[in-house]
mmCIF file of the N, C-alpha and C atoms, coordinates in Angstrom:
data_MODEL
# 
_entry.id   MODEL 
# 
loop_
_atom_site.group_PDB 
_atom_site.id 
_atom_site.type_symbol 
_atom_site.label_atom_id 
_atom_site.label_alt_id 
_atom_site.label_comp_id 
_atom_site.label_asym_id 
_atom_site.label_entity_id 
_atom_site.label_seq_id 
_atom_site.pdbx_PDB_ins_code 
_atom_site.Cartn_x 
_atom_site.Cartn_y 
_atom_site.Cartn_z 
_atom_site.occupancy 
_atom_site.B_iso_or_equiv 
_atom_site.pdbx_formal_charge 
_atom_site.auth_seq_id 
_atom_site.auth_comp_id 
_atom_site.auth_asym_id 
_atom_site.auth_atom_id 
_atom_site.pdbx_PDB_model_num 
ATOM 1   N N  . MET A 1 1  ? 0.862   -1.181 0.000  1.00 0.00 ? 1  MET A N  1 
ATOM 2   C CA . MET A 1 1  ? 0.000   0.000  0.000  1.00 0.00 ? 1  MET A CA 1 
ATOM 3   C C  . MET A 1 1  ? 0.904   1.238  0.000  1.00 0.00 ? 1  MET A C  1 
ATOM 4   N N  . THR A 1 2  ? 0.590   2.156  -0.883 1.00 0.00 ? 2  THR A N  1 
ATOM 5   C CA . THR A 1 2  ? 1.414   3.367  -0.987 1.00 0.00 ? 2  THR A CA 1 
ATOM 6   C C  . THR A 1 2  ? 1.007   4.382  0.074  1.00 0.00 ? 2  THR A C  1 
ATOM 7   N N  . ASN A 1 3  ? 1.874   5.352  0.284  1.00 0.00 ? 3  ASN A N  1 
ATOM 8   C CA . ASN A 1 3  ? 1.567   6.416  1.250  1.00 0.00 ? 3  ASN A CA 1 
ATOM 9   C C  . ASN A 1 3  ? 0.319   7.192  0.844  1.00 0.00 ? 3  ASN A C  1 
ATOM 10  N N  . SER A 1 4  ? 0.162   7.457  -0.455 1.00 0.00 ? 4  SER A N  1 
ATOM 11  C CA . SER A 1 4  ? -1.025  8.206  -0.892 1.00 0.00 ? 4  SER A CA 1 
ATOM 12  C C  . SER A 1 4  ? -2.300  7.413  -0.652 1.00 0.00 ? 4  SER A C  1 
ATOM 13  N N  . GLU A 1 5  ? -2.236  6.104  -0.764 1.00 0.00 ? 5  GLU A N  1 
ATOM 14  C CA . GLU A 1 5  ? -3.406  5.261  -0.462 1.00 0.00 ? 5  GLU A CA 1 
ATOM 15  C C  . GLU A 1 5  ? -3.715  5.300  1.035  1.00 0.00 ? 5  GLU A C  1 
ATOM 16  N N  . LYS A 1 6  ? -2.679  5.262  1.865  1.00 0.00 ? 6  LYS A N  1 
ATOM 17  C CA . LYS A 1 6  ? -2.867  5.355  3.308  1.00 0.00 ? 6  LYS A CA 1 
ATOM 18  C C  . LYS A 1 6  ? -3.476  6.698  3.695  1.00 0.00 ? 6  LYS A C  1 
ATOM 19  N N  . ILE A 1 7  ? -2.977  7.748  3.066  1.00 0.00 ? 7  ILE A N  1 
ATOM 20  C CA . ILE A 1 7  ? -3.506  9.091  3.341  1.00 0.00 ? 7  ILE A CA 1 
ATOM 21  C C  . ILE A 1 7  ? -4.971  9.169  2.948  1.00 0.00 ? 7  ILE A C  1 
ATOM 22  N N  . GLN A 1 8  ? -5.340  8.594  1.806  1.00 0.00 ? 8  GLN A N  1 
ATOM 23  C CA . GLN A 1 8  ? -6.731  8.612  1.350  1.00 0.00 ? 8  GLN A CA 1 
ATOM 24  C C  . GLN A 1 8  ? -7.632  7.854  2.326  1.00 0.00 ? 8  GLN A C  1 
ATOM 25  N N  . ILE A 1 9  ? -7.173  6.721  2.814  1.00 0.00 ? 9  ILE A N  1 
ATOM 26  C CA . ILE A 1 9  ? -7.952  5.947  3.786  1.00 0.00 ? 9  ILE A CA 1 
ATOM 27  C C  . ILE A 1 9  ? -8.143  6.764  5.061  1.00 0.00 ? 9  ILE A C  1 
ATOM 28  N N  . CYS A 1 10 ? -7.084  7.418  5.527  1.00 0.00 ? 10 CYS A N  1 
ATOM 29  C CA . CYS A 1 10 ? -7.187  8.260  6.725  1.00 0.00 ? 10 CYS A CA 1 
ATOM 30  C C  . CYS A 1 10 ? -8.184  9.391  6.509  1.00 0.00 ? 10 CYS A C  1 
ATOM 31  N N  . ARG A 1 11 ? -8.153  10.013 5.351  1.00 0.00 ? 11 ARG A N  1 
ATOM 32  C CA . ARG A 1 11 ? -9.106  11.098 5.051  1.00 0.00 ? 11 ARG A CA 1 
ATOM 33  C C  . ARG A 1 11 ? -10.538 10.580 5.085  1.00 0.00 ? 11 ARG A C  1 
ATOM 34  N N  . GLU A 1 12 ? -10.752 9.405  4.518  1.00 0.00 ? 12 GLU A N  1 
ATOM 35  C CA . GLU A 1 12 ? -12.100 8.826  4.516  1.00 0.00 ? 12 GLU A CA 1 
ATOM 36  C C  . GLU A 1 12 ? -12.563 8.519  5.934  1.00 0.00 ? 12 GLU A C  1 
ATOM 37  N N  . ILE A 1 13 ? -11.662 8.027  6.772  1.00 0.00 ? 13 ILE A N  1 
ATOM 38  C CA . ILE A 1 13 ? -12.013 7.741  8.164  1.00 0.00 ? 13 ILE A CA 1 
ATOM 39  C C  . ILE A 1 13 ? -12.372 9.027  8.891  1.00 0.00 ? 13 ILE A C  1 
ATOM 40  N N  . VAL A 1 14 ? -11.566 10.071 8.693  1.00 0.00 ? 14 VAL A N  1 
ATOM 41  C CA . VAL A 1 14 ? -11.839 11.361 9.329  1.00 0.00 ? 14 VAL A CA 1 
ATOM 42  C C  . VAL A 1 14 ? -13.182 11.912 8.864  1.00 0.00 ? 14 VAL A C  1 
ATOM 43  N N  . GLU A 1 15 ? -13.468 11.851 7.574  1.00 0.00 ? 15 GLU A N  1 
ATOM 44  C CA . GLU A 1 15 ? -14.746 12.337 7.050  1.00 0.00 ? 15 GLU A CA 1 
ATOM 45  C C  . GLU A 1 15 ? -15.915 11.562 7.644  1.00 0.00 ? 15 GLU A C  1 
ATOM 46  N N  . GLN A 1 16 ? -15.763 10.257 7.801  1.00 0.00 ? 16 GLN A N  1 
ATOM 47  C CA . GLN A 1 16 ? -16.836 9.440  8.380  1.00 0.00 ? 16 GLN A CA 1 
ATOM 48  C C  . GLN A 1 16 ? -17.070 9.813  9.846  1.00 0.00 ? 16 GLN A C  1 
ATOM 49  N N  . ILE A 1 17 ? -16.003 9.983  10.599 1.00 0.00 ? 17 ILE A N  1 
ATOM 50  C CA . ILE A 1 17 ? -16.131 10.365 12.008 1.00 0.00 ? 17 ILE A CA 1 
ATOM 51  C C  . ILE A 1 17 ? -16.787 11.736 12.115 1.00 0.00 ? 17 ILE A C  1 
ATOM 52  N N  . GLN A 1 18 ? -16.370 12.682 11.277 1.00 0.00 ? 18 GLN A N  1 
ATOM 53  C CA . GLN A 1 18 ? -16.971 14.016 11.305 1.00 0.00 ? 18 GLN A CA 1 
ATOM 54  C C  . GLN A 1 18 ? -18.452 13.963 10.945 1.00 0.00 ? 18 GLN A C  1 
ATOM 55  N N  . ALA A 1 19 ? -18.823 13.177 9.959  1.00 0.00 ? 19 ALA A N  1 
ATOM 56  C CA . ALA A 1 19 ? -20.227 13.075 9.551  1.00 0.00 ? 19 ALA A CA 1 
ATOM 57  C C  . ALA A 1 19 ? -21.081 12.475 10.675 1.00 0.00 ? 19 ALA A C  1 
ATOM 58  N N  . GLU A 1 20 ? -20.534 11.506 11.387 1.00 0.00 ? 20 GLU A N  1 
ATOM 59  C CA . GLU A 1 20 ? -21.285 10.852 12.459 1.00 0.00 ? 20 GLU A CA 1 
ATOM 60  C C  . GLU A 1 20 ? -21.398 11.712 13.712 1.00 0.00 ? 20 GLU A C  1 
ATOM 61  N N  . SER A 1 21 ? -20.507 12.661 13.875 1.00 0.00 ? 21 SER A N  1 
ATOM 62  C CA . SER A 1 21 ? -20.515 13.455 15.109 1.00 0.00 ? 21 SER A CA 1 
ATOM 63  C C  . SER A 1 21 ? -21.037 14.875 14.908 1.00 0.00 ? 21 SER A C  1 
ATOM 64  N N  . ARG A 1 22 ? -21.597 15.171 13.729 1.00 0.00 ? 22 ARG A N  1 
ATOM 65  C CA . ARG A 1 22 ? -22.147 16.512 13.483 1.00 0.00 ? 22 ARG A CA 1 
ATOM 66  C C  . ARG A 1 22 ? -23.336 16.767 14.384 1.00 0.00 ? 22 ARG A C  1 
ATOM 67  N N  . ARG A 1 23 ? -23.406 17.974 14.899 1.00 0.00 ? 23 ARG A N  1 
ATOM 68  C CA . ARG A 1 23 ? -24.509 18.394 15.747 1.00 0.00 ? 23 ARG A CA 1 
ATOM 69  C C  . ARG A 1 23 ? -24.965 19.778 15.299 1.00 0.00 ? 23 ARG A C  1 
ATOM 70  N N  . PRO A 1 24 ? -26.247 20.094 15.506 1.00 0.00 ? 24 PRO A N  1 
ATOM 71  C CA . PRO A 1 24 ? -26.698 21.454 15.204 1.00 0.00 ? 24 PRO A CA 1 
ATOM 72  C C  . PRO A 1 24 ? -25.921 22.452 16.058 1.00 0.00 ? 24 PRO A C  1 
ATOM 73  N N  . MET A 1 25 ? -25.734 23.626 15.517 1.00 0.00 ? 25 MET A N  1 
ATOM 74  C CA . MET A 1 25 ? -25.011 24.647 16.261 1.00 0.00 ? 25 MET A CA 1 
ATOM 75  C C  . MET A 1 25 ? -25.556 26.029 15.938 1.00 0.00 ? 25 MET A C  1 
ATOM 76  N N  . CYS A 1 26 ? -25.212 26.951 16.753 1.00 0.00 ? 26 CYS A N  1 
ATOM 77  C CA . CYS A 1 26 ? -25.496 28.343 16.441 1.00 0.00 ? 26 CYS A CA 1 
ATOM 78  C C  . CYS A 1 26 ? -24.243 29.135 16.769 1.00 0.00 ? 26 CYS A C  1 
ATOM 79  N N  . ARG A 1 27 ? -24.039 30.204 16.049 1.00 0.00 ? 27 ARG A N  1 
ATOM 80  C CA . ARG A 1 27 ? -22.880 31.051 16.293 1.00 0.00 ? 27 ARG A CA 1 
ATOM 81  C C  . ARG A 1 27 ? -23.320 32.271 17.080 1.00 0.00 ? 27 ARG A C  1 
ATOM 82  N N  . LEU A 1 28 ? -22.541 32.614 18.047 1.00 0.00 ? 28 LEU A N  1 
ATOM 83  C CA . LEU A 1 28 ? -22.835 33.776 18.875 1.00 0.00 ? 28 LEU A CA 1 
ATOM 84  C C  . LEU A 1 28 ? -21.819 34.862 18.587 1.00 0.00 ? 28 LEU A C  1 
ATOM 85  N N  . ARG A 1 29 ? -22.293 36.078 18.580 1.00 0.00 ? 29 ARG A N  1 
ATOM 86  C CA . ARG A 1 29 ? -21.390 37.212 18.416 1.00 0.00 ? 29 ARG A CA 1 
ATOM 87  C C  . ARG A 1 29 ? -21.359 38.001 19.700 1.00 0.00 ? 29 ARG A C  1 
ATOM 88  N N  . LEU A 1 30 ? -20.183 38.247 20.190 1.00 0.00 ? 30 LEU A N  1 
ATOM 89  C CA . LEU A 1 30 ? -20.032 39.039 21.391 1.00 0.00 ? 30 LEU A CA 1 
ATOM 90  C C  . LEU A 1 30 ? -19.906 40.507 20.998 1.00 0.00 ? 30 LEU A C  1 
ATOM 91  N N  . THR A 1 31 ? -20.556 41.346 21.755 1.00 0.00 ? 31 THR A N  1 
ATOM 92  C CA . THR A 1 31 ? -20.447 42.777 21.504 1.00 0.00 ? 31 THR A CA 1 
ATOM 93  C C  . THR A 1 31 ? -20.069 43.479 22.795 1.00 0.00 ? 31 THR A C  1 
ATOM 94  N N  . ARG A 1 32 ? -19.689 44.700 22.659 1.00 0.00 ? 32 ARG A N  1 
ATOM 95  C CA . ARG A 1 32 ? -19.348 45.491 23.834 1.00 0.00 ? 32 ARG A CA 1 
ATOM 96  C C  . ARG A 1 32 ? -20.517 46.401 24.242 1.00 0.00 ? 32 ARG A C  1 
ATOM 97  N N  . GLU A 1 33 ? -21.678 46.183 23.601 1.00 0.00 ? 33 GLU A N  1 
ATOM 98  C CA . GLU A 1 33 ? -22.848 46.989 23.930 1.00 0.00 ? 33 GLU A CA 1 
ATOM 99  C C  . GLU A 1 33 ? -23.325 46.674 25.340 1.00 0.00 ? 33 GLU A C  1 
ATOM 100 N N  . SER A 1 34 ? -23.782 47.678 26.013 1.00 0.00 ? 34 SER A N  1 
ATOM 101 C CA . SER A 1 34 ? -24.266 47.452 27.374 1.00 0.00 ? 34 SER A CA 1 
ATOM 102 C C  . SER A 1 34 ? -25.657 46.803 27.334 1.00 0.00 ? 34 SER A C  1 
ATOM 103 N N  . PHE A 1 35 ? -26.013 46.154 28.417 1.00 0.00 ? 35 PHE A N  1 
ATOM 104 C CA . PHE A 1 35 ? -27.324 45.521 28.521 1.00 0.00 ? 35 PHE A CA 1 
ATOM 105 C C  . PHE A 1 35 ? -27.803 45.654 29.957 1.00 0.00 ? 35 PHE A C  1 
ATOM 106 N N  . SER A 1 36 ? -29.113 45.519 30.094 1.00 0.00 ? 36 SER A N  1 
ATOM 107 C CA . SER A 1 36 ? -29.671 45.611 31.440 1.00 0.00 ? 36 SER A CA 1 
ATOM 108 C C  . SER A 1 36 ? -30.150 44.239 31.894 1.00 0.00 ? 36 SER A C  1 
ATOM 109 N N  . ILE A 1 37 ? -30.522 44.124 33.120 1.00 0.00 ? 37 ILE A N  1 
ATOM 110 C CA . ILE A 1 37 ? -30.963 42.863 33.692 1.00 0.00 ? 37 ILE A CA 1 
ATOM 111 C C  . ILE A 1 37 ? -32.259 42.369 33.017 1.00 0.00 ? 37 ILE A C  1 
ATOM 112 N N  . ALA A 1 38 ? -33.030 43.275 32.417 1.00 0.00 ? 38 ALA A N  1 
ATOM 113 C CA . ALA A 1 38 ? -34.286 42.902 31.773 1.00 0.00 ? 38 ALA A CA 1 
ATOM 114 C C  . ALA A 1 38 ? -34.085 42.443 30.318 1.00 0.00 ? 38 ALA A C  1 
ATOM 115 N N  . ASP A 1 39 ? -32.879 42.575 29.784 1.00 0.00 ? 39 ASP A N  1 
ATOM 116 C CA . ASP A 1 39 ? -32.612 42.130 28.410 1.00 0.00 ? 39 ASP A CA 1 
ATOM 117 C C  . ASP A 1 39 ? -32.590 40.600 28.343 1.00 0.00 ? 39 ASP A C  1 
ATOM 118 N N  . SER A 1 40 ? -32.858 40.085 27.143 1.00 0.00 ? 40 SER A N  1 
ATOM 119 C CA . SER A 1 40 ? -32.871 38.650 26.947 1.00 0.00 ? 40 SER A CA 1 
ATOM 120 C C  . SER A 1 40 ? -31.438 38.098 27.045 1.00 0.00 ? 40 SER A C  1 
ATOM 121 N N  . HIS A 1 41 ? -31.331 36.924 27.637 1.00 0.00 ? 41 HIS A N  1 
ATOM 122 C CA . HIS A 1 41 ? -30.040 36.253 27.740 1.00 0.00 ? 41 HIS A CA 1 
ATOM 123 C C  . HIS A 1 41 ? -30.226 34.824 27.259 1.00 0.00 ? 41 HIS A C  1 
ATOM 124 N N  . LEU A 1 42 ? -29.351 34.369 26.415 1.00 0.00 ? 42 LEU A N  1 
ATOM 125 C CA . LEU A 1 42 ? -29.422 33.032 25.861 1.00 0.00 ? 42 LEU A CA 1 
ATOM 126 C C  . LEU A 1 42 ? -29.413 31.997 26.974 1.00 0.00 ? 42 LEU A C  1 
ATOM 127 N N  . GLY A 1 43 ? -30.442 31.184 27.037 1.00 0.00 ? 43 GLY A N  1 
ATOM 128 C CA . GLY A 1 43 ? -30.513 30.123 28.037 1.00 0.00 ? 43 GLY A CA 1 
ATOM 129 C C  . GLY A 1 43 ? -30.908 30.582 29.424 1.00 0.00 ? 43 GLY A C  1 
ATOM 130 N N  . GLY A 1 44 ? -31.144 31.867 29.590 1.00 0.00 ? 44 GLY A N  1 
ATOM 131 C CA . GLY A 1 44 ? -31.500 32.376 30.918 1.00 0.00 ? 44 GLY A CA 1 
ATOM 132 C C  . GLY A 1 44 ? -32.995 32.513 31.094 1.00 0.00 ? 44 GLY A C  1 
ATOM 133 N N  . ALA A 1 45 ? -33.386 32.945 32.261 1.00 0.00 ? 45 ALA A N  1 
ATOM 134 C CA . ALA A 1 45 ? -34.808 33.144 32.551 1.00 0.00 ? 45 ALA A CA 1 
ATOM 135 C C  . ALA A 1 45 ? -35.325 34.379 31.817 1.00 0.00 ? 45 ALA A C  1 
ATOM 136 N N  . ALA A 1 46 ? -36.536 34.300 31.319 1.00 0.00 ? 46 ALA A N  1 
ATOM 137 C CA . ALA A 1 46 ? -37.143 35.432 30.613 1.00 0.00 ? 46 ALA A CA 1 
ATOM 138 C C  . ALA A 1 46 ? -37.798 36.382 31.608 1.00 0.00 ? 46 ALA A C  1 
ATOM 139 N N  . GLY A 1 47 ? -37.651 37.674 31.298 1.00 0.00 ? 47 GLY A N  1 
ATOM 140 C CA . GLY A 1 47 ? -38.318 38.758 31.986 1.00 0.00 ? 47 GLY A CA 1 
ATOM 141 C C  . GLY A 1 47 ? -38.389 38.658 33.429 1.00 0.00 ? 47 GLY A C  1 
# 
């Protein structure tokens, strides 16, 4: 087995592991804007 064949097999294994472990996600952006205690907070209690 050549090195390029080994590399291809490794890539396929990595792709399979990544496909099986994908999860939904969301991206958060941090800002320096001020907020008050009544503002919405991700995962926190409302109002």
